[in-house]
C-alpha positions as a Markdown table, in Angstrom:
| # | Residue | x | y | z |
|---|---|---|---|---|
| 1 | Met | 40.8 | 19.1 | -6.3 |
| 2 | Ser | 37.4 | 18.7 | -7.8 |
| 3 | Ser | 36.1 | 21.0 | -10.5 |
| 4 | Phe | 32.6 | 22.1 | -10.8 |
| 5 | Ser | 30.8 | 21.6 | -14.1 |
| 6 | Arg | 27.4 | 21.4 | -15.4 |
| 7 | Arg | 27.8 | 17.7 | -16.0 |
| 8 | Asn | 28.9 | 17.1 | -12.4 |
| 9 | Phe | 26.0 | 19.0 | -11.1 |
| 10 | Ala | 23.3 | 17.3 | -13.3 |
| 11 | Leu | 24.9 | 13.8 | -12.3 |
| 12 | Gly | 24.7 | 14.8 | -8.6 |
| 13 | Ala | 21.1 | 15.9 | -8.9 |
| 14 | Leu | 20.2 | 12.5 | -10.6 |
| 15 | Ala | 21.9 | 10.7 | -8.0 |
| 16 | Leu | 20.0 | 12.5 | -5.2 |
| 17 | Thr | 16.7 | 11.8 | -7.1 |
| 18 | Gly | 17.7 | 8.1 | -7.4 |
| 19 | Leu | 18.6 | 7.9 | -3.7 |
| 20 | Gly | 15.1 | 9.4 | -2.8 |
| 21 | Ala | 13.4 | 6.8 | -5.0 |
| 22 | Cys | 15.3 | 4.0 | -3.1 |
| 23 | Ala | 13.3 | 4.7 | 0.0 |
| 24 | Asn | 10.2 | 3.2 | -1.6 |
| 25 | Gly | 10.9 | -0.4 | -0.7 |
| 26 | Ile | 8.1 | -2.8 | -0.1 |
| 27 | Gly | 7.5 | -3.3 | 3.5 |
| 28 | Ser | 8.9 | 0.2 | 4.4 |
| 29 | Asn | 7.0 | 3.0 | 6.1 |
| 30 | Gly | 6.9 | 5.0 | 3.1 |
| 31 | Ala | 3.0 | 5.2 | 3.0 |
| 32 | Ser | 2.7 | 6.4 | 6.5 |
| 33 | Met | 5.5 | 8.9 | 6.1 |
| 34 | Ile | 3.8 | 10.2 | 2.8 |
| 35 | Asp | 0.4 | 10.4 | 4.6 |
| 36 | Ala | 1.9 | 12.4 | 7.5 |
| 37 | Arg | 3.5 | 14.9 | 5.2 |
| 38 | Val | 0.1 | 15.1 | 3.2 |
| 39 | Ser | -1.8 | 15.9 | 6.4 |
| 40 | Glu | 0.6 | 18.5 | 7.5 |
| 41 | Thr | 0.6 | 20.2 | 3.9 |
| 42 | Leu | -3.3 | 20.2 | 3.9 |
| 43 | Arg | -3.3 | 21.7 | 7.5 |
| 44 | Tyr | -0.9 | 24.4 | 6.4 |
| 45 | Met | -2.6 | 25.1 | 3.1 |
| 46 | Tyr | -6.1 | 25.4 | 4.9 |
| 47 | Ala | -4.7 | 27.7 | 7.6 |
| 48 | Asn | -2.8 | 30.0 | 5.3 |
| 49 | Tyr | -5.2 | 29.9 | 2.2 |
| 50 | Pro | -8.7 | 29.2 | 3.6 |
| 51 | Gln | -10.3 | 29.5 | 0.1 |
| 52 | Thr | -8.7 | 26.2 | -0.6 |
| 53 | Gln | -11.2 | 24.6 | 1.8 |
| 54 | Gly | -14.1 | 25.4 | -0.5 |
| 55 | Leu | -12.1 | 24.0 | -3.4 |
| 56 | Ser | -11.4 | 20.6 | -1.6 |
| 57 | Gln | -15.2 | 20.4 | -0.7 |
| 58 | Gln | -16.1 | 20.7 | -4.4 |
| 59 | Ala | -13.3 | 18.5 | -5.7 |
| 60 | Ala | -13.8 | 14.8 | -6.5 |
| 61 | Gly | -10.3 | 14.2 | -5.4 |
| 62 | Met | -7.0 | 16.0 | -4.7 |
| 63 | Leu | -3.4 | 15.0 | -5.4 |
| 64 | Val | -1.2 | 16.5 | -2.6 |
| 65 | Met | 2.4 | 16.8 | -3.2 |
| 66 | Pro | 3.9 | 18.0 | 0.0 |
| 67 | Leu | 7.4 | 18.7 | -1.2 |
| 68 | Val | 8.8 | 19.0 | -4.6 |
| 69 | Thr | 12.4 | 19.8 | -5.1 |
| 70 | Glu | 13.4 | 21.5 | -8.3 |
| 71 | Val | 17.1 | 22.2 | -9.4 |
| 72 | Gly | 18.6 | 23.5 | -12.7 |
| 73 | Leu | 21.8 | 24.8 | -14.1 |
| 74 | Gly | 21.4 | 24.7 | -18.0 |
| 75 | Ile | 19.5 | 21.4 | -17.6 |
| 76 | Gly | 17.2 | 20.8 | -14.6 |
| 77 | Gly | 14.6 | 18.5 | -13.1 |
| 78 | Ser | 12.1 | 18.1 | -10.3 |
| 79 | Tyr | 11.0 | 15.3 | -8.1 |
| 80 | Gly | 8.4 | 14.8 | -5.4 |
| 81 | Arg | 6.1 | 12.2 | -3.8 |
| 82 | Gly | 2.5 | 12.6 | -2.7 |
| 83 | Ala | -0.9 | 11.0 | -2.3 |
| 84 | Leu | -4.2 | 11.0 | -4.1 |
| 85 | Gln | -7.1 | 11.7 | -1.6 |
| 86 | Val | -10.7 | 10.8 | -2.3 |
| 87 | Gly | -13.0 | 11.7 | 0.4 |
| 88 | Gly | -10.2 | 12.5 | 2.9 |
| 89 | Thr | -8.6 | 9.0 | 2.5 |
| 90 | Ser | -5.3 | 8.3 | 0.7 |
| 91 | Val | -6.3 | 5.9 | -2.1 |
| 92 | Asp | -3.0 | 5.9 | -4.2 |
| 93 | Tyr | 0.5 | 7.3 | -4.0 |
| 94 | Tyr | 2.3 | 9.2 | -6.9 |
| 95 | Ser | 5.6 | 10.5 | -7.8 |
| 96 | Ser | 6.0 | 13.7 | -9.8 |
| 97 | Ser | 9.1 | 14.3 | -12.0 |
| 98 | Ser | 10.1 | 16.7 | -14.8 |
| 99 | Ala | 13.1 | 17.5 | -16.8 |
| 100 | Ser | 13.9 | 20.8 | -18.5 |
| 101 | Ala | 16.7 | 22.5 | -20.5 |
| 102 | Gly | 17.5 | 26.0 | -21.2 |
| 103 | Leu | 18.5 | 29.3 | -19.4 |
| 104 | Gln | 18.0 | 28.4 | -15.8 |
| 105 | Ile | 19.9 | 28.2 | -12.6 |
| 106 | Gly | 19.1 | 27.6 | -9.0 |
| 107 | Gly | 17.0 | 25.4 | -6.8 |
| 108 | Gln | 13.8 | 25.5 | -4.9 |
| 109 | Gln | 11.2 | 23.6 | -3.1 |
| 110 | Tyr | 7.4 | 24.0 | -3.0 |
| 111 | Ser | 4.1 | 22.2 | -2.4 |
| 112 | His | 1.2 | 21.8 | -4.7 |
| 113 | Val | -2.2 | 20.4 | -4.7 |
| 114 | Leu | -4.1 | 19.3 | -7.8 |
| 115 | Phe | -7.9 | 19.6 | -7.3 |
| 116 | Phe | -9.8 | 17.3 | -9.7 |
| 117 | Met | -13.1 | 19.2 | -10.0 |
| 118 | Thr | -15.0 | 16.5 | -12.0 |
| 119 | Gln | -15.3 | 12.8 | -11.8 |
| 120 | Asp | -14.1 | 12.4 | -15.5 |
| 121 | Ala | -10.9 | 14.4 | -14.6 |
| 122 | Leu | -10.2 | 12.0 | -11.7 |
| 123 | Leu | -11.0 | 9.0 | -13.6 |
| 124 | Asp | -8.7 | 10.0 | -16.5 |
| 125 | Phe | -5.9 | 10.7 | -13.9 |
| 126 | Arg | -6.3 | 7.3 | -12.2 |
| 127 | Arg | -6.6 | 5.2 | -15.3 |
| 128 | Ser | -3.6 | 6.7 | -17.0 |
| 129 | Pro | -0.2 | 4.8 | -16.7 |
| 130 | Gly | 1.5 | 8.2 | -16.4 |
| 131 | Trp | -0.4 | 11.5 | -16.5 |
| 132 | Ala | 1.1 | 14.9 | -17.5 |
| 133 | Leu | -0.5 | 18.2 | -16.8 |
| 134 | Gly | -2.2 | 19.6 | -20.0 |
| 135 | Ala | -3.8 | 22.7 | -21.2 |
| 136 | Asp | -7.0 | 22.0 | -19.1 |
| 137 | Val | -5.4 | 22.9 | -15.8 |
| 138 | Glu | -5.9 | 26.3 | -14.1 |
| 139 | Tyr | -3.1 | 27.4 | -12.0 |
| 140 | Ala | -3.4 | 29.4 | -8.7 |
| 141 | Phe | 0.2 | 30.4 | -7.6 |
| 142 | Val | -0.1 | 31.8 | -4.0 |
| 143 | Asp | 2.7 | 33.4 | -1.9 |
| 144 | Ala | 2.8 | 34.7 | 1.7 |
| 145 | Gly | 0.0 | 37.2 | 2.3 |
| 146 | Glu | -1.8 | 36.4 | -1.0 |
| 147 | Thr | -5.2 | 34.9 | -1.5 |
| 148 | Ile | -6.5 | 32.7 | -4.2 |
| 149 | Arg | -8.2 | 34.8 | -6.9 |
| 150 | Ala | -12.1 | 34.6 | -6.8 |
| 151 | Glu | -12.2 | 33.3 | -10.4 |
| 152 | Thr | -10.1 | 30.3 | -9.4 |
| 153 | Thr | -12.6 | 29.2 | -6.7 |
| 154 | Thr | -15.5 | 29.6 | -9.2 |
| 155 | Ser | -13.6 | 28.2 | -12.2 |
| 156 | Arg | -15.1 | 25.3 | -14.4 |
| 157 | Ala | -11.7 | 24.0 | -15.2 |
| 158 | Pro | -11.6 | 20.2 | -14.7 |
| 159 | Val | -8.2 | 20.4 | -12.7 |
| 160 | Ile | -7.0 | 23.3 | -10.6 |
| 161 | Ala | -3.4 | 23.4 | -9.4 |
| 162 | Val | -2.6 | 25.4 | -6.3 |
| 163 | Val | 1.1 | 26.1 | -5.7 |
| 164 | Phe | 2.4 | 27.4 | -2.5 |
| 165 | Gly | 5.3 | 27.4 | 0.0 |
| 166 | Gln | 8.0 | 28.4 | -2.4 |
| 167 | Ala | 11.4 | 28.6 | -0.9 |
| 168 | Gly | 14.8 | 28.7 | -2.4 |
| 169 | Phe | 16.4 | 30.7 | -5.4 |
| 170 | Arg | 14.9 | 29.9 | -8.7 |
| 171 | Val | 12.8 | 32.1 | -10.9 |
| 172 | Gly | 9.2 | 30.8 | -11.6 |
| 173 | Val | 7.6 | 27.5 | -10.8 |
| 174 | Ser | 6.0 | 25.5 | -13.8 |
| 175 | Leu | 4.1 | 22.3 | -13.4 |
| 176 | Glu | 3.8 | 22.0 | -17.2 |
| 177 | Gly | 5.7 | 18.9 | -18.5 |
| 178 | Thr | 5.4 | 17.3 | -15.0 |
| 179 | Lys | 4.7 | 13.6 | -15.1 |
| 180 | Tyr | 2.8 | 11.8 | -12.3 |
| 181 | Thr | 3.3 | 8.1 | -11.9 |
| 182 | Arg | 1.6 | 5.6 | -9.5 |
| 183 | Ile | 4.2 | 4.3 | -7.0 |
| 184 | Ile | 4.1 | 1.7 | -4.3 |
| 185 | Pro | 5.7 | 3.3 | -1.1 |
C-alpha cells in the first residue's frame, strides 16, 4: 500500500517535468511540434481576444507559451515550452519554469504571451542567459467572456503579459519568478 505525502507528490511532479524535458533531443521534431502549438495558441487568442491583434502588430516580438502546467501542494512549480516570434516567424525556443513554496494546493494549465513592446526589451530578453519577469511587466489576465482592458492596449510598458485559457483547480496565476531559458528543441 502506498502512502500519499507532500514529498512523494513533489518528487512525482519533478519527475514529470524531467520527462517532459527529455523530449528535447537533437534531431527530434520538437521545433515543429512547438511551432504547431504556437500557431494554434495565437489563432485561439486572436479569435477570443481580438484586442491582442493590435498588441501583436505594435510589438517588436512575442514569446508564446502555448501550455504551462503548474502544480502545488505546499511546494510547487510550473513548466512550459514555447517560441519567440519576430515578424511572425519563430526565431528561438524557450522553456519557462518556476518554483514556489507556501500555502498552496492544486494544479492548473494556462497559456500566456509576452508582448515585447520595445526593441530594447526584446534585445534584453534575447541577450540574457536566463530572463525572469520583473517589475516592468504589465499583466492582462483574461477569462471567458472578458476583454483586455483599454489601458493595456495603450500601455507604455516595455513588456505586456497576456494570460488566458486557465483550466484546473488552483487559486491565481502568477508569472512573477518565472524564468525563461533558451532551449534547442
